[in-house]
A tleap script that builds the chain and sets N, CA, C and O, in Angstrom:
source leaprc.protein.ff14SB
mol = sequence {
  NARG GLU GLN THR GLN VAL ALA LYS LEU GLN
  VAL GLN GLN GLN SER GLY THR ALA GLN LEU
  ALA GLN ALA ASN ALA ALA GLY GLN SER VAL
  LEU SER LEU LEU CGLN
}
set mol.1.N position { 66.118 8.017 17.242 }
set mol.1.CA position { 65.441 7.657 16.113 }
set mol.1.C position { 64.336 6.215 15.642 }
set mol.1.O position { 63.127 6.170 15.413 }
set mol.2.N position { 65.467 5.105 15.642 }
set mol.2.CA position { 64.397 4.102 15.409 }
set mol.2.C position { 64.367 3.334 16.286 }
set mol.2.O position { 64.736 2.190 16.018 }
set mol.3.N position { 63.867 3.676 17.847 }
set mol.3.CA position { 63.364 3.150 18.388 }
set mol.3.C position { 61.651 4.270 18.210 }
set mol.3.O position { 60.479 3.987 17.962 }
set mol.4.N position { 62.103 5.044 18.386 }
set mol.4.CA position { 60.543 5.560 17.738 }
set mol.4.C position { 59.838 5.370 16.646 }
set mol.4.O position { 58.917 6.035 16.171 }
set mol.5.N position { 60.388 4.327 16.259 }
set mol.5.CA position { 60.239 4.162 14.604 }
set mol.5.C position { 59.392 2.936 15.234 }
set mol.5.O position { 58.211 2.754 14.939 }
set mol.6.N position { 60.234 1.974 16.284 }
set mol.6.CA position { 59.514 1.034 16.779 }
set mol.6.C position { 58.616 0.830 17.994 }
set mol.6.O position { 58.446 -0.253 18.553 }
set mol.7.N position { 57.957 2.203 18.404 }
set mol.7.CA position { 57.135 2.190 19.399 }
set mol.7.C position { 55.733 2.395 18.652 }
set mol.7.O position { 54.750 1.672 18.816 }
set mol.8.N position { 55.833 3.792 17.584 }
set mol.8.CA position { 54.748 3.701 16.913 }
set mol.8.C position { 54.310 2.531 15.933 }
set mol.8.O position { 53.143 2.364 15.577 }
set mol.9.N position { 55.535 1.627 15.483 }
set mol.9.CA position { 54.664 0.174 14.973 }
set mol.9.C position { 54.035 -0.140 16.161 }
set mol.9.O position { 52.844 -0.449 16.122 }
set mol.10.N position { 54.657 -0.113 17.256 }
set mol.10.CA position { 53.854 -0.915 18.202 }
set mol.10.C position { 52.555 -0.561 18.791 }
set mol.10.O position { 51.628 -1.340 19.014 }
set mol.11.N position { 52.592 0.744 19.023 }
set mol.11.CA position { 51.072 1.075 18.848 }
set mol.11.C position { 50.580 1.587 17.932 }
set mol.11.O position { 50.083 2.683 18.191 }
set mol.12.N position { 50.464 1.106 16.486 }
set mol.12.CA position { 49.709 0.682 15.414 }
set mol.12.C position { 48.649 -1.212 16.029 }
set mol.12.O position { 47.606 -1.725 16.433 }
set mol.13.N position { 50.085 -1.401 15.608 }
set mol.13.CA position { 49.821 -3.082 15.747 }
set mol.13.C position { 48.525 -3.127 17.025 }
set mol.13.O position { 47.367 -3.464 16.780 }
set mol.14.N position { 48.857 -2.853 17.922 }
set mol.14.CA position { 47.961 -3.000 19.036 }
set mol.14.C position { 46.966 -2.492 18.554 }
set mol.14.O position { 46.008 -3.248 18.719 }
set mol.15.N position { 46.507 -0.933 17.660 }
set mol.15.CA position { 44.991 -0.630 18.268 }
set mol.15.C position { 44.985 -1.085 16.279 }
set mol.15.O position { 43.986 -0.752 15.642 }
set mol.16.N position { 45.428 -1.361 15.998 }
set mol.16.CA position { 44.548 -2.741 14.845 }
set mol.16.C position { 44.826 -4.146 15.574 }
set mol.16.O position { 45.377 -4.820 14.704 }
set mol.17.N position { 44.760 -4.622 16.292 }
set mol.17.CA position { 44.534 -5.376 17.196 }
set mol.17.C position { 43.111 -5.147 18.121 }
set mol.17.O position { 42.208 -5.902 18.479 }
set mol.18.N position { 43.300 -4.213 18.243 }
set mol.18.CA position { 41.354 -3.742 19.196 }
set mol.18.C position { 40.517 -3.631 18.219 }
set mol.18.O position { 39.396 -4.138 18.244 }
set mol.19.N position { 40.934 -3.020 17.354 }
set mol.19.CA position { 40.093 -2.886 16.364 }
set mol.19.C position { 39.411 -3.555 15.430 }
set mol.19.O position { 38.388 -3.281 14.801 }
set mol.20.N position { 40.499 -4.937 15.436 }
set mol.20.CA position { 39.610 -6.437 14.988 }
set mol.20.C position { 38.980 -7.005 15.714 }
set mol.20.O position { 37.974 -7.538 15.247 }
set mol.21.N position { 39.320 -7.194 17.472 }
set mol.21.CA position { 38.577 -8.102 18.538 }
set mol.21.C position { 37.193 -6.784 18.587 }
set mol.21.O position { 36.104 -7.308 18.820 }
set mol.22.N position { 37.137 -5.401 18.423 }
set mol.22.CA position { 36.244 -5.623 18.381 }
set mol.22.C position { 34.961 -5.952 16.823 }
set mol.22.O position { 33.773 -6.255 16.933 }
set mol.23.N position { 35.413 -5.837 16.080 }
set mol.23.CA position { 34.680 -6.498 15.299 }
set mol.23.C position { 34.442 -7.594 15.033 }
set mol.23.O position { 33.819 -8.332 14.270 }
set mol.24.N position { 35.211 -7.536 15.999 }
set mol.24.CA position { 34.490 -9.807 15.888 }
set mol.24.C position { 33.954 -9.956 17.190 }
set mol.24.O position { 33.610 -11.067 17.593 }
set mol.25.N position { 33.841 -8.831 17.954 }
set mol.25.CA position { 32.510 -9.382 19.183 }
set mol.25.C position { 31.829 -8.572 18.518 }
set mol.25.O position { 30.751 -8.315 19.055 }
set mol.26.N position { 32.073 -7.910 17.280 }
set mol.26.CA position { 30.487 -6.714 17.214 }
set mol.26.C position { 29.609 -8.175 16.406 }
set mol.26.O position { 28.607 -8.771 16.802 }
set mol.27.N position { 30.451 -8.409 15.165 }
set mol.27.CA position { 29.987 -9.795 14.558 }
set mol.27.C position { 29.467 -10.944 15.288 }
set mol.27.O position { 28.528 -11.620 14.869 }
set mol.28.N position { 30.142 -11.181 16.485 }
set mol.28.CA position { 29.453 -11.921 17.286 }
set mol.28.C position { 28.290 -11.950 17.701 }
set mol.28.O position { 27.642 -12.994 17.787 }
set mol.29.N position { 27.720 -10.443 18.118 }
set mol.29.CA position { 26.497 -9.810 18.655 }
set mol.29.C position { 25.367 -10.090 17.699 }
set mol.29.O position { 24.304 -10.532 18.135 }
set mol.30.N position { 25.587 -9.799 16.123 }
set mol.30.CA position { 24.518 -9.461 15.658 }
set mol.30.C position { 24.319 -10.999 14.886 }
set mol.30.O position { 23.329 -11.402 14.275 }
set mol.31.N position { 25.675 -11.729 15.151 }
set mol.31.CA position { 25.352 -13.590 14.552 }
set mol.31.C position { 24.000 -14.225 15.589 }
set mol.31.O position { 22.938 -14.730 15.223 }
set mol.32.N position { 24.620 -13.924 17.259 }
set mol.32.CA position { 23.569 -13.817 18.407 }
set mol.32.C position { 22.168 -13.646 17.838 }
set mol.32.O position { 21.456 -14.603 17.535 }
set mol.33.N position { 21.761 -12.172 17.692 }
set mol.33.CA position { 20.311 -11.522 17.160 }
set mol.33.C position { 19.978 -12.693 15.848 }
set mol.33.O position { 18.765 -12.878 15.752 }
set mol.34.N position { 20.655 -13.360 15.018 }
set mol.34.CA position { 19.854 -13.700 13.913 }
set mol.34.C position { 19.556 -14.460 14.754 }
set mol.34.O position { 18.862 -13.769 15.500 }
set mol.35.N position { 19.608 -15.630 15.249 }
set mol.35.CA position { 19.470 -17.000 16.207 }
set mol.35.C position { 18.400 -16.962 16.390 }
set mol.35.O position { 17.861 -17.826 17.082 }
savepdb mol mol.pdb
quit
């Protein structure tokens, strides 16, 4: 049971990190458009 909980948390963390990276990339492309 604990293992599945840990696995869930890891997946959530990874998807959160991926979303952050995507948002970061989007922000950078917007900045480059403005320049």
